[in-house]
A tleap script that builds the chain and sets N, CA, C and O, in Angstrom:
source leaprc.protein.ff14SB
mol = sequence {
  NMET ILE GLN THR PHE CYS LEU LEU LEU VAL
  THR GLU LEU ASN ASN LYS VAL GLU ARG ILE
  GLU ALA ILE ARG VAL LEU MET THR LEU LEU
  PRO GLU ALA HIE ARG ASP THR ALA PHE PHE
  VAL LEU LYS PHE LEU LYS ARG VAL SER SER
  PHE VAL LYS ASN LYS MET HIE SER LYS ASN
  LEU ALA VAL VAL PHE ALA PRO SER LEU PHE
  ASP LYS CALA
}
set mol.1.N position { 111.195 96.027 50.579 }
set mol.1.CA position { 111.385 97.460 50.570 }
set mol.1.C position { 112.587 97.852 49.717 }
set mol.1.O position { 112.529 98.827 48.967 }
set mol.2.N position { 113.667 97.099 49.829 }
set mol.2.CA position { 114.856 97.428 49.040 }
set mol.2.C position { 114.590 97.264 47.547 }
set mol.2.O position { 115.123 98.025 46.739 }
set mol.3.N position { 113.762 96.268 47.166 }
set mol.3.CA position { 113.443 96.082 45.749 }
set mol.3.C position { 112.695 97.291 45.206 }
set mol.3.O position { 112.971 97.741 44.094 }
set mol.4.N position { 111.756 97.818 45.976 }
set mol.4.CA position { 110.995 98.992 45.551 }
set mol.4.C position { 111.921 100.186 45.372 }
set mol.4.O position { 111.823 100.919 44.388 }
set mol.5.N position { 112.828 100.375 46.341 }
set mol.5.CA position { 113.783 101.472 46.241 }
set mol.5.C position { 114.647 101.337 44.994 }
set mol.5.O position { 114.863 102.315 44.278 }
set mol.6.N position { 115.137 100.147 44.736 }
set mol.6.CA position { 115.999 99.916 43.577 }
set mol.6.C position { 115.254 100.165 42.272 }
set mol.6.O position { 115.790 100.786 41.353 }
set mol.7.N position { 114.021 99.680 42.192 }
set mol.7.CA position { 113.236 99.898 40.971 }
set mol.7.C position { 112.933 101.380 40.773 }
set mol.7.O position { 112.989 101.876 39.647 }
set mol.8.N position { 112.616 102.084 41.841 }
set mol.8.CA position { 112.371 103.523 41.737 }
set mol.8.C position { 113.628 104.257 41.295 }
set mol.8.O position { 113.564 105.165 40.465 }
set mol.9.N position { 114.754 103.868 41.842 }
set mol.9.CA position { 116.022 104.488 41.471 }
set mol.9.C position { 116.283 104.333 39.980 }
set mol.9.O position { 116.635 105.298 39.302 }
set mol.10.N position { 116.112 103.131 39.478 }
set mol.10.CA position { 116.385 102.857 38.060 }
set mol.10.C position { 115.383 103.564 37.164 }
set mol.10.O position { 115.769 104.100 36.126 }
set mol.11.N position { 114.106 103.580 37.532 }
set mol.11.CA position { 113.095 104.180 36.667 }
set mol.11.C position { 113.129 105.702 36.707 }
set mol.11.O position { 112.679 106.344 35.758 }
set mol.12.N position { 113.649 106.298 37.776 }
set mol.12.CA position { 113.700 107.753 37.884 }
set mol.12.C position { 114.880 108.362 37.138 }
set mol.12.O position { 114.899 109.568 36.893 }
set mol.13.N position { 115.858 107.550 36.778 }
set mol.13.CA position { 117.006 108.075 36.044 }
set mol.13.C position { 116.614 108.337 34.604 }
set mol.13.O position { 116.109 107.442 33.926 }
set mol.14.N position { 116.842 109.552 34.128 }
set mol.14.CA position { 116.458 109.912 32.767 }
set mol.14.C position { 117.544 109.591 31.749 }
set mol.14.O position { 117.250 109.351 30.578 }
set mol.15.N position { 118.785 109.585 32.189 }
set mol.15.CA position { 119.901 109.334 31.303 }
set mol.15.C position { 120.051 107.828 31.100 }
set mol.15.O position { 120.148 107.078 32.071 }
set mol.16.N position { 120.071 107.383 29.840 }
set mol.16.CA position { 120.143 105.954 29.522 }
set mol.16.C position { 121.424 105.328 30.079 }
set mol.16.O position { 121.393 104.215 30.605 }
set mol.17.N position { 122.534 106.030 29.965 }
set mol.17.CA position { 123.812 105.507 30.461 }
set mol.17.C position { 123.760 105.311 31.976 }
set mol.17.O position { 124.242 104.300 32.487 }
set mol.18.N position { 123.179 106.268 32.691 }
set mol.18.CA position { 123.049 106.148 34.144 }
set mol.18.C position { 122.133 104.989 34.525 }
set mol.18.O position { 122.398 104.267 35.486 }
set mol.19.N position { 121.046 104.818 33.760 }
set mol.19.CA position { 120.114 103.714 34.020 }
set mol.19.C position { 120.818 102.371 33.859 }
set mol.19.O position { 120.677 101.482 34.699 }
set mol.20.N position { 121.573 102.232 32.779 }
set mol.20.CA position { 122.284 100.973 32.521 }
set mol.20.C position { 123.301 100.704 33.629 }
set mol.20.O position { 123.418 99.573 34.102 }
set mol.21.N position { 124.023 101.720 34.038 }
set mol.21.CA position { 125.013 101.546 35.106 }
set mol.21.C position { 124.329 101.176 36.423 }
set mol.21.O position { 124.835 100.334 37.165 }
set mol.22.N position { 123.190 101.794 36.716 }
set mol.22.CA position { 122.456 101.460 37.946 }
set mol.22.C position { 121.982 100.009 37.912 }
set mol.22.O position { 122.044 99.312 38.925 }
set mol.23.N position { 121.517 99.557 36.767 }
set mol.23.CA position { 121.073 98.167 36.634 }
set mol.23.C position { 122.252 97.223 36.827 }
set mol.23.O position { 122.118 96.191 37.484 }
set mol.24.N position { 123.405 97.568 36.262 }
set mol.24.CA position { 124.605 96.729 36.448 }
set mol.24.C position { 124.976 96.618 37.922 }
set mol.24.O position { 125.308 95.536 38.406 }
set mol.25.N position { 124.917 97.729 38.626 }
set mol.25.CA position { 125.238 97.712 40.057 }
set mol.25.C position { 124.232 96.846 40.803 }
set mol.25.O position { 124.614 96.037 41.648 }
set mol.26.N position { 122.943 97.013 40.493 }
set mol.26.CA position { 121.912 96.215 41.162 }
set mol.26.C position { 122.093 94.726 40.886 }
set mol.26.O position { 121.867 93.897 41.767 }
set mol.27.N position { 122.502 94.387 39.659 }
set mol.27.CA position { 122.722 92.983 39.312 }
set mol.27.C position { 123.850 92.381 40.152 }
set mol.27.O position { 123.795 91.207 40.516 }
set mol.28.N position { 124.864 93.176 40.456 }
set mol.28.CA position { 125.972 92.656 41.273 }
set mol.28.C position { 125.531 92.389 42.711 }
set mol.28.O position { 126.171 91.611 43.419 }
set mol.29.N position { 124.450 93.022 43.146 }
set mol.29.CA position { 123.949 92.823 44.498 }
set mol.29.C position { 123.121 91.547 44.653 }
set mol.29.O position { 122.864 91.097 45.770 }
set mol.30.N position { 122.709 90.972 43.529 }
set mol.30.CA position { 121.915 89.746 43.585 }
set mol.30.C position { 122.772 88.560 44.014 }
set mol.30.O position { 123.977 88.541 43.761 }
set mol.31.N position { 122.160 87.574 44.661 }
set mol.31.CA position { 122.891 86.325 44.918 }
set mol.31.C position { 123.314 85.703 43.580 }
set mol.31.O position { 122.657 85.909 42.560 }
set mol.32.N position { 124.396 84.953 43.594 }
set mol.32.CA position { 124.958 84.411 42.348 }
set mol.32.C position { 123.940 83.618 41.534 }
set mol.32.O position { 123.863 83.779 40.316 }
set mol.33.N position { 123.171 82.776 42.184 }
set mol.33.CA position { 122.186 81.964 41.453 }
set mol.33.C position { 121.134 82.839 40.777 }
set mol.33.O position { 120.742 82.568 39.642 }
set mol.34.N position { 120.679 83.872 41.456 }
set mol.34.CA position { 119.683 84.779 40.878 }
set mol.34.C position { 120.289 85.567 39.722 }
set mol.34.O position { 119.640 85.773 38.697 }
set mol.35.N position { 121.528 86.003 39.889 }
set mol.35.CA position { 122.212 86.753 38.839 }
set mol.35.C position { 122.394 85.881 37.592 }
set mol.35.O position { 122.166 86.341 36.473 }
set mol.36.N position { 122.803 84.626 37.787 }
set mol.36.CA position { 122.979 83.711 36.664 }
set mol.36.C position { 121.656 83.477 35.944 }
set mol.36.O position { 121.610 83.448 34.715 }
set mol.37.N position { 120.584 83.311 36.710 }
set mol.37.CA position { 119.260 83.116 36.106 }
set mol.37.C position { 118.833 84.351 35.322 }
set mol.37.O position { 118.308 84.235 34.215 }
set mol.38.N position { 119.058 85.529 35.892 }
set mol.38.CA position { 118.689 86.774 35.206 }
set mol.38.C position { 119.454 86.919 33.892 }
set mol.38.O position { 118.871 87.290 32.873 }
set mol.39.N position { 120.748 86.631 33.910 }
set mol.39.CA position { 121.533 86.724 32.678 }
set mol.39.C position { 121.029 85.740 31.632 }
set mol.39.O position { 120.943 86.082 30.452 }
set mol.40.N position { 120.694 84.513 32.051 }
set mol.40.CA position { 120.186 83.514 31.125 }
set mol.40.C position { 118.868 83.972 30.496 }
set mol.40.O position { 118.689 83.878 29.282 }
set mol.41.N position { 117.953 84.465 31.325 }
set mol.41.CA position { 116.650 84.922 30.824 }
set mol.41.C position { 116.829 86.116 29.884 }
set mol.41.O position { 116.209 86.163 28.822 }
set mol.42.N position { 117.662 87.070 30.261 }
set mol.42.CA position { 117.885 88.249 29.414 }
set mol.42.C position { 118.540 87.871 28.091 }
set mol.42.O position { 118.191 88.415 27.044 }
set mol.43.N position { 119.480 86.949 28.136 }
set mol.43.CA position { 120.128 86.492 26.901 }
set mol.43.C position { 119.111 85.804 25.989 }
set mol.43.O position { 119.109 86.017 24.777 }
set mol.44.N position { 118.244 84.976 26.586 }
set mol.44.CA position { 117.205 84.303 25.820 }
set mol.44.C position { 116.236 85.312 25.183 }
set mol.44.O position { 115.895 85.191 24.006 }
set mol.45.N position { 115.798 86.303 25.967 }
set mol.45.CA position { 114.864 87.305 25.438 }
set mol.45.C position { 115.511 88.145 24.336 }
set mol.45.O position { 114.845 88.533 23.376 }
set mol.46.N position { 116.792 88.422 24.472 }
set mol.46.CA position { 117.501 89.146 23.413 }
set mol.46.C position { 117.520 88.311 22.138 }
set mol.46.O position { 117.332 88.837 21.041 }
set mol.47.N position { 117.746 87.017 22.285 }
set mol.47.CA position { 117.752 86.128 21.117 }
set mol.47.C position { 116.371 86.068 20.460 }
set mol.47.O position { 116.253 86.113 19.235 }
set mol.48.N position { 115.338 85.967 21.284 }
set mol.48.CA position { 113.968 85.930 20.748 }
set mol.48.C position { 113.675 87.204 19.961 }
set mol.48.O position { 113.104 87.139 18.872 }
set mol.49.N position { 114.058 88.351 20.496 }
set mol.49.CA position { 113.750 89.622 19.831 }
set mol.49.C position { 114.585 89.855 18.578 }
set mol.49.O position { 114.258 90.728 17.774 }
set mol.50.N position { 115.664 89.086 18.399 }
set mol.50.CA position { 116.545 89.304 17.249 }
set mol.50.C position { 116.035 88.675 15.953 }
set mol.50.O position { 116.519 89.021 14.875 }
set mol.51.N position { 115.067 87.759 16.037 }
set mol.51.CA position { 114.556 87.121 14.832 }
set mol.51.C position { 113.729 88.108 14.015 }
set mol.51.O position { 112.835 88.767 14.544 }
set mol.52.N position { 114.033 88.204 12.728 }
set mol.52.CA position { 113.397 89.189 11.847 }
set mol.52.C position { 111.895 88.957 11.736 }
set mol.52.O position { 111.127 89.918 11.783 }
set mol.53.N position { 111.460 87.721 11.590 }
set mol.53.CA position { 110.033 87.428 11.417 }
set mol.53.C position { 109.249 87.500 12.725 }
set mol.53.O position { 108.020 87.418 12.721 }
set mol.54.N position { 109.939 87.650 13.812 }
set mol.54.CA position { 109.305 87.684 15.122 }
set mol.54.C position { 108.653 89.050 15.359 }
set mol.54.O position { 109.268 90.085 15.099 }
set mol.55.N position { 107.421 89.053 15.848 }
set mol.55.CA position { 106.732 90.310 16.167 }
set mol.55.C position { 106.912 90.696 17.633 }
set mol.55.O position { 106.374 91.705 18.087 }
set mol.56.N position { 107.668 89.891 18.364 }
set mol.56.CA position { 107.918 90.167 19.777 }
set mol.56.C position { 109.236 90.922 19.925 }
set mol.56.O position { 110.270 90.342 20.257 }
set mol.57.N position { 109.175 92.212 19.675 }
set mol.57.CA position { 110.357 93.050 19.855 }
set mol.57.C position { 110.568 93.289 21.343 }
set mol.57.O position { 109.749 92.868 22.160 }
set mol.58.N position { 111.640 93.950 21.698 }
set mol.58.CA position { 112.007 94.088 23.109 }
set mol.58.C position { 110.903 94.740 23.951 }
set mol.58.O position { 110.679 94.324 25.088 }
set mol.59.N position { 110.219 95.740 23.422 }
set mol.59.CA position { 109.151 96.383 24.203 }
set mol.59.C position { 107.978 95.431 24.417 }
set mol.59.O position { 107.395 95.404 25.501 }
set mol.60.N position { 107.630 94.657 23.403 }
set mol.60.CA position { 106.546 93.682 23.554 }
set mol.60.C position { 106.927 92.601 24.564 }
set mol.60.O position { 106.103 92.189 25.380 }
set mol.61.N position { 108.178 92.144 24.505 }
set mol.61.CA position { 108.643 91.138 25.461 }
set mol.61.C position { 108.615 91.693 26.880 }
set mol.61.O position { 108.265 90.982 27.822 }
set mol.62.N position { 108.979 92.949 27.030 }
set mol.62.CA position { 108.964 93.583 28.350 }
set mol.62.C position { 107.544 93.621 28.915 }
set mol.62.O position { 107.339 93.370 30.102 }
set mol.63.N position { 106.576 93.930 28.074 }
set mol.63.CA position { 105.183 93.992 28.525 }
set mol.63.C position { 104.717 92.613 28.994 }
set mol.63.O position { 103.988 92.504 29.980 }
set mol.64.N position { 105.133 91.573 28.297 }
set mol.64.CA position { 104.693 90.215 28.641 }
set mol.64.C position { 105.426 89.673 29.867 }
set mol.64.O position { 104.796 89.091 30.750 }
set mol.65.N position { 106.745 89.855 29.935 }
set mol.65.CA position { 107.540 89.223 30.978 }
set mol.65.C position { 107.700 90.037 32.255 }
set mol.65.O position { 107.862 89.450 33.325 }
set mol.66.N position { 107.661 91.356 32.186 }
set mol.66.CA position { 107.922 92.188 33.362 }
set mol.66.C position { 106.989 91.888 34.540 }
set mol.66.O position { 107.464 91.812 35.673 }
set mol.67.N position { 105.683 91.716 34.319 }
set mol.67.CA position { 104.826 91.428 35.483 }
set mol.67.C position { 105.220 90.143 36.206 }
set mol.67.O position { 105.093 90.062 37.428 }
set mol.68.N position { 105.690 89.152 35.480 }
set mol.68.CA position { 106.099 87.893 36.106 }
set mol.68.C position { 107.450 88.018 36.797 }
set mol.68.O position { 107.657 87.473 37.881 }
set mol.69.N position { 108.367 88.741 36.159 }
set mol.69.CA position { 109.717 88.865 36.695 }
set mol.69.C position { 109.783 89.807 37.898 }
set mol.69.O position { 110.612 89.624 38.790 }
set mol.70.N position { 108.912 90.809 37.919 }
set mol.70.CA position { 108.958 91.805 38.984 }
set mol.70.C position { 107.681 91.828 39.804 }
set mol.70.O position { 107.177 92.891 40.166 }
set mol.71.N position { 107.166 90.645 40.089 }
set mol.71.CA position { 105.951 90.505 40.888 }
set mol.71.C position { 106.192 91.082 42.283 }
set mol.71.O position { 107.226 90.824 42.898 }
set mol.72.N position { 105.237 91.858 42.773 }
set mol.72.CA position { 105.376 92.501 44.082 }
set mol.72.C position { 104.925 91.624 45.241 }
set mol.72.O position { 104.972 92.045 46.397 }
set mol.73.N position { 104.492 90.419 44.941 }
set mol.73.CA position { 103.975 89.527 46.009 }
set mol.73.C position { 105.060 89.022 46.912 }
set mol.73.O position { 104.786 88.271 47.847 }
savepdb mol mol.pdb
quit
């Protein structure tokens, strides 16, 4: 239930700065191991999207990875 609330909170914010700050706060609430894993995955995805010849830009990566990362099961 708390995950749903947090995701709704972040997605309902229209201001980009507020969204980023809300995500930062939510990240601090994660257990250390989960937070470290999230940072590693996000850093890796940022690196993947930075390659010029790569067609997997950040939005494409989000479409592919989000269902796995935010599974409701």
